[in-house]
N, C-alpha and C positions, 0 to 999 in steps of 0.2 A: 556579529553575524552568524547565523544560522548555519550549523553544519549537521549534515544528514548522512549517515553510513548505514547502507543495508547489508543485511548477511542472510545466509540460509538457503540460497539457492543451490540447485544441484541437478543430477540426472536421475529420473524415476520412472517407474514403469506405470502405464494407464492404471488407475485406481488406487493408487499410492497417495499419500499425503506429504506434504511439506507445509514448515512453518518459518516464515520470513520475519525478520526483526528489521527496524530501523531506530538506530540510536540517535537521538536528537541532543544539540549542545550549543551553547552560544547565547541563547535568550531563554525567557521563561516558559517552558514547555506548555503551561496550562494556560497560555493565551494564544494558542494555536491550533487550528483545526488542521486535522492530517488526512493525506489523501494516499491512496495506492493506484499506480497507472502501469501498463505494461505496452511494450512496443514490440512486433514481431517483425523480422526481416523484410524490407520493402512496405513496412505498413506505418501508419500513423501512431502516435502514442495515445494509447486509449484510456479512458476512465476504467478503474475496477473496483474500487471501494473508498469511502471516506468515513471520517468519524469526528463527530463533533467536540466542542470542549466538554459537554455534559454527557459525552459516551452514545450519543445518537448516531445510528448507522444507515448507510446507503449503499447499495450496490447495484452494479449494471447486471442487467437480466441474465446474461449467461453464466454468472457465477453465483447468483441467488442460490441459497440452499447447500452450497458445497464450500463457499469461502466464508471466513468469519474475520472481521477487522476488530481489534481492540486495542486499548491503550493502558499503559501503567504509569501512571504521573509520577510515582515515587521513583521510578526508573528511567523517566524520561525516554520511553520507548514505545513505539506502536508496531503491533503485530499483524500479519496476515495468514492467518490458518487456512490451509488449501487442503481439502479432502475430495477424493474422488477425481483425481486430476484426468485430464484427458489431453490427447495430443495437440489439440487446438489451443490449449492453455501455454503451450510454449512460448516464450517471450522473455526478453529482458523487463523485469520488475523495477520500478522506481518508487520511492515515497518521496512526498511533497508536503509542504509546509505553508500556511498561510494565516497570518497575524488577524484574529478577529475579537471584537468585544461582545460578540453575540454566542451566547452558550449553547444555542441548538441550531447554529448555521451549518448547513451540509453542502460542501463546496464541490461540485462535480465537474467544472469547468477547468481546462488544463491551464487556459491562459488567466486564471485568477490565482494560482499559486505563486508564491515569490521564491521559494527556495526547493532544491531538488537534490535528490541524492545521486550516487554515479551508478546505481543500478546493480542488480544481481541477475545472473541467467538462470533461468527454469527450463529445462528441458523434460518433456514427457514423451518417451519412447520405449517401444518394447524390443 
């Protein structure tokens, strides 16, 4: 069974940065595409970024150029570097994993992910 544990959330001011981490365990990390989603109060859980087995990435438009997703296969960890944070980035951030045999597949749909972390709160406020 895959387990995902997010960390790195917190309270920051607009324009500042945060780096989220998601530690993966229980299966072979290099067989899983990874994604980041976020959910604000009263809203649905929305796609933020995804990274394929080969390291290809894709972002939602609102974070393109500000956020960077990466993976360290030696550490079984996926990261989300968030720069130039805005109040509208405030949400609980979740990482997710889906097993795939395709090295370049980028998974954006929430329903395709099999495993989820517990989430970490990011609050951007002055």
